[in-house]
VMD Tcl script that draws the C-alpha trace (Angstrom):
set ca {
  {145.67 163.31 110.85}
  {143.56 160.17 110.05}
  {140.12 159.79 111.04}
  {140.05 156.06 110.46}
  {138.92 154.05 113.00}
  {140.26 150.69 113.68}
  {138.10 147.95 114.71}
  {139.40 145.11 116.77}
  {138.47 141.87 114.84}
  {136.59 139.53 116.66}
  {136.08 135.77 116.17}
  {136.90 132.67 117.68}
  {140.43 131.44 118.19}
  {141.40 128.01 117.01}
  {141.53 126.56 120.50}
  {138.06 127.74 121.17}
  {136.59 125.96 117.92}
  {138.57 122.86 118.90}
  {136.77 122.83 122.50}
  {133.43 123.34 120.86}
  {134.13 120.46 118.42}
  {135.24 118.14 121.09}
  {132.25 118.96 123.47}
  {129.92 118.39 120.02}
  {131.63 115.18 119.38}
  {131.00 113.79 123.04}
  {127.52 114.84 122.84}
  {127.06 113.10 119.56}
  {128.87 109.71 120.94}
  {126.34 109.78 123.84}
  {123.18 110.50 122.04}
  {123.79 109.06 118.53}
  {123.45 105.28 119.65}
  {120.13 106.00 121.44}
  {118.71 107.82 118.31}
  {119.96 105.09 116.05}
  {118.05 102.30 118.37}
  {115.14 104.35 118.18}
  {115.09 104.69 114.58}
  {115.58 100.86 114.29}
  {112.75 100.17 116.49}
  {110.55 102.53 114.47}
  {111.27 100.35 111.16}
  {110.30 97.31 113.03}
  {107.09 98.97 114.09}
  {106.34 100.14 110.66}
  {107.03 96.61 109.21}
  {104.32 95.14 112.17}
  {101.89 97.71 110.98}
  {102.11 97.07 107.28}
  {101.86 93.16 108.02}
  {98.87 94.01 109.84}
  {97.24 96.15 107.15}
  {98.09 93.11 104.79}
  {96.45 90.76 107.25}
  {93.02 92.80 107.04}
  {93.28 92.86 103.38}
  {93.69 89.09 103.27}
  {90.78 88.60 105.52}
  {88.70 91.15 103.58}
  {89.51 89.29 100.28}
  {88.65 85.52 101.93}
  {85.19 87.24 102.75}
  {84.52 88.16 99.33}
  {86.33 85.22 97.46}
  {85.72 82.40 100.22}
  {89.44 81.59 100.15}
  {92.83 83.38 100.81}
  {94.76 84.30 97.69}
  {97.66 82.35 96.14}
  {99.51 85.88 96.00}
  {99.36 89.02 97.55}
  {99.16 90.47 94.02}
  {95.80 89.24 94.01}
  {94.99 91.97 96.57}
  {95.55 94.71 93.94}
  {94.42 92.74 90.49}
  {91.58 90.71 90.18}
  {93.39 87.29 89.82}
  {90.78 85.49 87.66}
  {88.48 88.11 86.49}
  {85.91 86.83 89.18}
  {82.89 89.10 89.79}
  {83.27 88.43 93.68}
  {86.30 90.13 93.92}
  {85.68 93.67 95.48}
  {89.23 95.00 95.25}
  {91.63 96.23 95.23}
  {91.97 95.65 98.95}
  {95.21 97.51 99.23}
  {94.71 100.96 97.71}
  {98.19 101.69 97.22}
  {99.40 98.38 96.14}
  {101.48 95.86 97.87}
  {104.03 97.79 100.13}
  {107.43 96.91 100.62}
  {108.74 96.46 103.85}
  {110.85 99.60 105.50}
  {113.85 98.13 104.16}
  {112.74 97.89 100.59}
  {112.29 94.24 100.18}
  {109.23 92.53 99.54}
  {106.85 90.88 102.04}
  {107.01 87.10 101.94}
  {103.60 85.33 101.84}
  {103.00 81.64 102.41}
  {99.68 79.79 102.17}
  {98.95 77.88 103.97}
  {101.11 79.04 106.76}
  {103.28 76.56 109.07}
  {102.10 75.14 112.23}
  {98.28 75.03 111.16}
  {97.98 78.82 110.26}
  {96.02 79.99 107.16}
  {98.81 81.89 105.95}
  {102.10 83.63 107.00}
  {103.31 87.10 106.17}
  {106.91 88.12 107.09}
  {109.97 90.55 106.35}
  {113.50 89.01 106.46}
  {114.27 92.52 108.18}
  {117.21 94.77 107.26}
  {119.44 92.33 105.93}
  {116.74 90.73 103.73}
  {117.91 86.91 104.78}
  {116.23 84.68 106.96}
  {116.86 84.66 110.68}
  {119.08 87.24 112.10}
  {119.25 89.29 115.37}
  {118.23 92.90 115.98}
  {117.55 94.96 113.06}
  {118.04 92.00 110.87}
  {115.69 89.70 112.75}
  {112.61 88.70 110.84}
  {109.34 90.30 111.31}
  {106.56 87.71 111.22}
  {102.59 87.99 111.44}
  {102.45 85.05 114.09}
  {104.73 86.90 116.33}
  {103.44 90.30 115.83}
  {99.73 89.45 116.74}
  {100.62 86.87 119.62}
}
mol new
graphics top color blue
foreach p $ca { graphics top sphere $p radius 0.5 }
foreach p [lrange $ca 0 end-1] q [lrange $ca 1 end] { graphics top cylinder $p $q radius 0.2 }
display resetview
């Protein structure tokens, strides 16, 4: 006589696995868009925060040099070897926007502003809606 013990194999059937996968798929379809919208909003918030930091650096530069710089690079490197320059005003260099594009800087700005700083959004093109909409300093600070 054999003393072998036969164990009943335990596991999930194919039907059970398919039901679990269907439930997970439905949950992902319901929750996914909400999470994606939060991610888009976080990128736009990060761009607005970076623009505010650049504005602070520009204002500090102006206090030292008595004028705004011609480019954002002047916040990192002394543009004219001036002894008044007390930078760098941005410790980690000029940041890229959350989508990996350069921030745009215009001096003087439009509509009587001293300067404009803006990001073209996710698509890197002027204009757009939603994630592609521009993030601009004159709307961020209003």
